[in-house]
N, C-alpha and C positions, 0 to 999 in steps of 0.2 A: 503494499499499500504506500503510495507516495503521498507526502503531506501536502495539504492545501492551505494557502494563507488566506485568512479572512481579511483580505486587503480591500481597498476602495474599488479596484478593478473587479475583484470577486463579487462585491456588492452590486455593482452595475450589471454584471453578468446574471447574478440571481434575480434581480429586478426584471430583467428580460425574460427569464424562465417563467416566473410567476404570472406574467402578462399572457403567456402563450400556452403553457402546459396544463393538463389535468392530472394532478398528482394522486397517487394512491392514498396517501395521508397528508392532511394539512394539520400540523401540530401547533396548538396555541400555548405560548408561554415558554420562555427561555431560562427557567429555573433548572435545578438539577433533574426534576422529573421530566419536563418537556424535552430537555436536551437528551436525556437518557432514552426517552421515546423515539426521538429522531434517529439516534444511533442504533437502537434496536431494530427499527424498521428498515434503515438503510442497509444494515448488515444482513437482512433477510431478503435483499433484492428488491425492496419496495422503493418507489419514487416518493420523495418526501419534501415538503416545504416546512420550515420551522419559523414561526412568526413571534417576535417579542417586541412588546410596546416600548421598552427602554433599552436595556442592555442585558447581555447574558449574565445571569445571577444578580440582577439589579435589586431583587427583593429579598425574600427569605434566605435564598441560597448563598448569599454573601454575608449573612448576619447570624449564622448559627454559632454554636459553641466549638465548631471546627473539630469535633470529635467523630471518629469512626468507631462505633462501640455498640455493644449489645444493650446497654442500659441496665445497671444494677438495680435501679428502683423498679423496673418492670418484673424482676424476680419477686419483689415483695408483693406485687399485684398478681402473682402466680401466672404471669404471661410467658410461659416457658417457650412457646412456639415462636413468639416474636424475638426473644433474646436469642434463641438458637439460630433463627434465620439471620438476624443481624450479625452474629458472630461468624457465621459462615461467609457472609459478604465481606466482613472485615478481613478475613483470611485471604479471599480472592484479591482484594485491593492491595493488601500488603505484599502479597507474593507475586501476582501476575498482572493484574490490570493497571495499577498506577503506583508502582513501588517508588517512582521518583517524587510523588506528591504525598503519599501516605506513609507515616513513619511511627514507630513505637513511642509511647510516652508513659511514664510511671505516675501513679497517684498514691499518696499517703492517706490512709483513713484513720484519723485519731480516734482512740478509744477513751472513754471517760468513765465507764461504770463497771469496771472490773470484769471477772471471769465470764459472767452470763452474757455480757455484750460481746466479749471476744469470741465466745462459742458461737453466738448468733451470726456475727459478721464472717466468721471463718466458714461457716456452713454455706453462706451465700456466695463468697468468692470462690470456694472450692467447686460449687456447682457451676459458677460462671466459667471457671477454667475448664471444666469438664465439657460444658456445652460448646466451648470454643473449638473443640476437636484438635486438629493438627497443631502442633506446637510451633507457631511462628513467634510467639512471645514467651517470656519467662513465666513460671508459675508464681503465684502469690507467696509472700513470706510474712512471718510474724516478727515484730520488732518490740523490743522493750522500750520503756520511756526513754532511756538514755540513747539507745540506738536511733530512735525516731527524731530526737532533738539533734543528734549529730547530722542527720540527713536534712532536716529542716530546722536550722537554728533559729529561724524567725518566730518559731512557735513559743507561746508563753508556757512557763513551766507548769502552771496550773490547769493548762488546757487539755492535758491527756494523761492517761496512766500507761499507755502503750500504743501501739499502732499496728495496722495491716497495710502492707504495700502490695499493690497489684498493677497489672499492665494493661493498657488499651492502645489506641492509635489515634493520630490526629492528622488533619489535612487542611490546606488552604482552600476552603470551600469555593471561593470565587474563582481561583485558578482551575480547580478541578472541573467545575461546571463549564467554564469556558473550553477547556480541552475536550470535554464531552461534545460540545457543539462543533468544534474544529474537527474532531475525529469523524463525526457525522458528515461534515462537509467532505472530508477526504473520501468518504464512501458514497459521494454523490448527492447529499442532501443540499437543498437551497436553504441558506440560513440568513435570515433578514431581521436585524435589530432596528429600533426606532420605527417600528411598523405596528400600528395600534388597530386593533380590530374594532370596527364601528357597527358592524351589523353582519347578519348571516345571509347567505344566498340560499334560496330554496327553489325547489320544483315541486309544487304541491305541498305536501307536509314534510318532505324529505330535505334535509340540509345537504347542500352540494358545494359548500364552500363558504368563503367569507368576504366581506368588503373590509378592506384595510387601508389605513392612511399612512403613506410614507412620510413620516414626520421631518425628514431631512429636506425633501423636495416639495412637500405639500401636495402630493399626487394621491388620488384614490386608486387603489387596485382591487381588481376582482380576481381572488385567488380560488381556483376550483380544485375540489378534491373528491374522491369516491368516499372517503371517510374523514371526518374532522375529529381531532382528539383535543379536548379541553383539559389542559394540564396547567392551569393558571394559578393553582395554589389558592391563596385567599381571595382571588378574583373569580374563582370558579362559579359562585352563585350569580354573579353579574353576567357571565357568559350564558349560563343556563336561563336566565331571565329573557335574554335575547331570543332563546328558543321557545319561550312561553311556558316552559316547565322545567323541573329539576327533580331528580331522584336522590341527590346527594346534597346534604346541608353542611356548609363549613363554618366553623366559628374561629375567629382570629384570636390568638393569644400573644400578647407582647412579651418579648424576652429582651432584656438589655444586658450589655457586657461593658465592663470598664477595661481600659488598657492603661498599665502603669509600667514604669521602667523596671528592668530586671533587678536593679540594685535596691529598689524599695523593699523587696522581700527576699531575704537571704535564705535560699533553699536549693537543694539539688533534685527536687522532685516536685511534681504538681500535688495538689491536695483536693480531697473531696470532703465537704463538711455538710452535716445535716442541718436543715433549717426547719421551722415549724411546719412548712408546707411541702418542701421537696428537698433538694440538695443544691449545694453551691460548689462550683468548680474553681480552683485556682490552677490555671493551665499555662505551662511554659509556652512562649511564643517568641522564638528568636531572642532578641535582646529586650523582651518585654514579658509581662504577665497578662493573661486575659482572665477576668473575674466575672463570673455570671452563673446563673442567670436568674432573672425574675420570671414570674409566670402569672400574668394578669389579663383579664378580658379587655378587648380593644374594639370599639365600634366607631372610630373616627377615620381619618384619611389613611387609606390602604397603601398609597404609594410611598409616603414618607412618615412613618411612625415616629413619634418623638418620645425621647427620654426625659422625664421630668426630674426636678431636684429631689422629689421624693423617692423615685426609683434609684437614684445615684446614692442617696443616703442609706437606703435600705441595704444595698450591697456593702457599702463601707462599714455600716454597723455590724453586719454578719461576719465579715472577714476580720474586722478588728476585735471581734470577740475572742479570737485565738492568737492574734499577733502580739509579739512583744513590743513592737514599735508600730503604733496605729498609722494607718494611711489617712491622709487629709484630701480635700478636694484639690489642693495644689499639686498632688501627686498624679492626678488623672491626666494622661496624655490625650486619650480619645475615648469616645463613647459610641457604641453602635446599638441601634434598636431594630429589631426584626419581628415579623409576625409569623407565628406557626399556623399552618391550616389544619386545624384539628377537626375531626369529624364531630358533628354536633350530637351531644348526648344528654342524659338526664342530669348528670352532675353540674352543680353550680360552680365547681372548682375546675378551672381549666387544666390544672396539673393532673386531674383524674380523668380527663377525656381520652379517648382511645388514640394511640399513635399507629394503629393499624390502618391500612388503606382500604379504599373501596373503589370499585370500577363498575359503571353502570351505563347503559345506553340511555341517554337523555331523551332524545327523539331519534327517528330513522335518520341515519347518517352522521350522527354525533355521539361520541363516547366521552364521558367525563371521568377523570380519575382524581382522587383527592385523599388527604390524610397522609399517613406514613411518616417515616423519619429519614433523615438525610442518608443514613447508612444503607437503607434498603431501597434506594433509588432504582437500582437495576432490576430488582424484583417487581417493583411497581411498574416500570416501563414495560417489561416483558408481559405482565398481565394486561396492560392496556393494549399493546399490539396484538396480543392473542385475541382480545375482544373485538378489535377492529377487523382482524383478519377474517373472522367468521362472516363478515358482511361483504368481503371482496370476492370477485368472480374467480380469481385464480387461486391455485394452491400456494399457500405461504408456508416456507420452511420454518422449523422451530428456531427459537432464540439461540444465538451463538455468542451473546455478549459476555457470558461467563468465560469465554476463552479468546476474547478480542481486546488486547491491550490498547490503552489509550496512546495517542501520539506522545512520544517522549519516553515511553516505557521500554520499547525494544532497544537493547544495547546500552541501557543506562548503567547496569551493574559494571559492565566492562569499562565504561568511561569513568565511573566512580573509582574503580581500582587504579586507573591510571591518571587520576586527577593531578598529581604533582607533576607528572610529566607534561600534561596539557598546560598546566600553569607556566612552566618553563617556555614552552612552545609560543604562547601568546603574550607573555610578558606581564601576567597578572599574578597576584599573590594567591597561594593555594586556597586560602580561606574565601577569596572572592570567587574562584572557580567552584568551590563547594556551594556557596550561595547560588550561583547560577544553575548548577546541576540540580539543586533542590527545587528550583522553580521551573526549569525548562526540560530536565531530564536529557535524553539524547538529542532533543531539539536545540540544545546549546550550541551545536555547530552552526545553525543558522544565525544565532546571536553573534557568535565570534566571526562569521563571515562578514557581517555588517561592520564589526569593529576592525577587521583587517582593512577594509576599504576606507574606513573613516576613524583613525586612531583617536581623534579628539573626543569621540563618543565614549572612551574609556574613562572620562571624568566623572566624578560623583555628581549626583543631583543635589543642587543647592538646598540646605536644610534637611536633607534625607540621605545621609552618607551611606546607608546600607544598599542604595541603588545606584546604578550607573545610567548615564544619559542614553546609552544604546538600548536600554530596556524601554525607554520611552518611545524611541523610533520603532522598535520591534513591535511594541503593543499596538501602534497605529498601523504599521504595514503588514502585520501577520496575525494579530490577535483580535481584530475587530474593534479596537477602541476608537470610537467616533468623536468623543468629547473629552475634555480634561477630567471631568468626574470619572468617566470610565477608567482612565489611567490611574488616577490618584486614590480612588476608592476600591477598585476591584482588580485591575491587572497588577498593581501594587497595593500595599495597604498604608500608603503614606498618610492618608487622611486621618487614620486613627493611631498612628505610630509616632507622631510628631506633636509637640505642645502647640505649635501654631496651626495645626490641622492641615498642613500641606500648603500654606499660603506662599511661602518662599518658593517652594518647589513648583508651584503653578507658573509663576513667572519664568522659571528656568526652562521648563519643558513645553510650554505652549508653542514657542516657535519651532521646536523640533516636531511636534505633531503637525504643526501647520505646513511644514515642508512635505509631508506625506499627503496631506488632505488638500493642499493648494490653498491654504488660508491667506488672506491678505492682512495688512496691519489691523484693519477694523475687525476682522473676524477674530484675530488673536486677542484683541482687547475685549471683545464681547465674551469670549470664552473665560477669560480671567475674571471679568466682572460677574459673570454667572457663578463661577466658583466661589468667589469672595462672598457673594450674597448668600449662597447656600451655607457656607461655613458660619457666617454671622447669624443666620436664622437658626441653625442647629445650636450654637452656643447659647443664643438667647433662649431657646426652648428649654435647655438644661438648667436654666435659673428659675424656671416657672414652677409653681408648687404642685400642680396636678396635671392629669392628662389633657384636660380641655384647654387650659391656658397654654401648655406646652405645644399642642397641636396648632393652636392659633398662631403661635410665634413661629413655628417651623413653616407654616404656610405662607409666611411673609416673603419667601424666595420662590420664584417660579422655576419650573424645570427648564433646563437648557434647551430641550428638544421642542421644536415648533409644535404648537398645540399640546405641549406636554400636560400630563395630569399633575 
C-alpha cells in the first residue's frame, strides 16, 4: 500500500469525486468511529466518501483521556465482555496496528484501607491482567508504602498505606484518528473535512446521500451513496432528526482534563485515584501530566464544550488530596473539554450510562452507530459496515482491519532500532528522532525528506520547543491540516502544552502553512486573528463559575471555517 497525502491537491481531487460518483458508503463524522468505518469499508473493497464538518478528530476524539484500556471501573459494573473486548483491541493496537502511536504506561493505585482493600483491588487487577490475554504488558505488582513513595515521591505520606501498580496503554488520540483517515484514503476513500452536512438526499422514503456544504469554498455538494453511515457521535441525534426518526438516543457527557508541566508532580508512574463518582487519572504525557476527568451532563453547544472554573477546581481539589505539594491554577498549562457520546439510559448519572455501542437502521439507506469507547473503535466500525453491507447489492468480504496496520506502523520497529544511526545521518539529536518516530512512525522518512530539501525547517517552533517547523509544513501538505487550529490543537498539541496556549507558535507557523495553502498576507493575518480569538474565548470561559456562563464566553469566538458552527 502506497501512502496518500491529505494534501490540498488531494482535497481538490476528492471534491471532484464526490460531485460525480455514487459511493457504496457515505460516512458522516471524522472522529475515531467515522474514520474507522471509512477504513473498514475501504479495506473490504467498497467505495467510500468520509465527510467531516470541521477537522479529523475535531470533537471527542481529540479530547479523550488518551488511554487505550479495558477500563477497570467496568469490572466493578460486572461488564466483563466489554473489558475483554477492549483489552483484545489494546493488544492489537500495541502489537500490530499502531505500535508507533500506542505505547505502554503504568499506573499506581494507592491503597488507604488496609488488607481488605488490597485483596479487593488485587482481585480486580488480576482479572484485568487475565482478560488481557497475551502478554504485551507486565503483570501488576504489589508495593509497600515505602516502595510506592519511592516510585511517586509527590504523594503525601498519609495518602496511602501501600499500592498496586498495573499497566495499560496510551495514544495521541488526535494523531491516531488522523492516521485512520489517511490510511483509509490510501485504500481509496475520499476524505473531505470542512464539509458540513445540511440535509439528506432522498428517493421516496429512502436516503440516497446527503447535501453538504464545502465550508472552504462555500459550495453545496450532492454526495450520493448506496448507504449512509451516521457516525457523528454527540451529533447523531441531529442527523437522525433530518431523517425524521431515530432509533438511538445519545446523551452528551462532558469530561475535562488539565495539563501541567512534568516538574509539578515528581513521579515515575501515572496514578489512578478514586473519587466519589468515578476515578481520576494522572497520566504521563511527554513533558507534561494529563489530569482528568470529570463526568457531567452537557446540553449546551456541542461543537465547543467549555470547561468552567468549577470543573477545573474540582480536578485540582481531587488530585491535591494526595499530593505533597498542591497544584494551583497557575500550574495549569492547558485545559481540554470534550463530550462523550453515551447511549441514553435510565440512570441520572452519566458515569453509569453504557459505554457499549449500538448500531441501528434509522431509515432505509441510513445506518446510525453511537456509544462505545475510544479503545473499541475498530469493533464499532466493523459492526457498522456489517450492517450497511447487508443492504448492498454485492457480496461484501469480512472485515480485515484486525490485520491492517495503519500508515507508519510497517517498518517502525526497524527504524526505532536504528534511531541513533538515523540521527547521525540527518544531523539531529537522537531524542529528536525518537520524538519524530513516536509521532510519525515509518512515515518519518517523508518528514526527513522535507527537511533535507529545506534544512531551515529543522528549527524549533517559537514557544513550543518540542516541535520542529518541518512538522507544521508536513501537517499542511500531508496530514490534512487546513487551518492553524488544526495544526496547533490536533496535529500537534501545542494549544494545551504551552502556557500561552500556542499564541507565539501561531505567528511562527502561519506563514509556513500559508506556503502550502497559498495564503496571502491577509489570509495569514485572518488565521492568526481567529486563533487568538479562540484562545481568548477559552481562557475567559475557564474563569466562569458554571457551564452556562462558560458556554456563553466560549461562544464569543466564531469557528474559523466559513459558516462554521
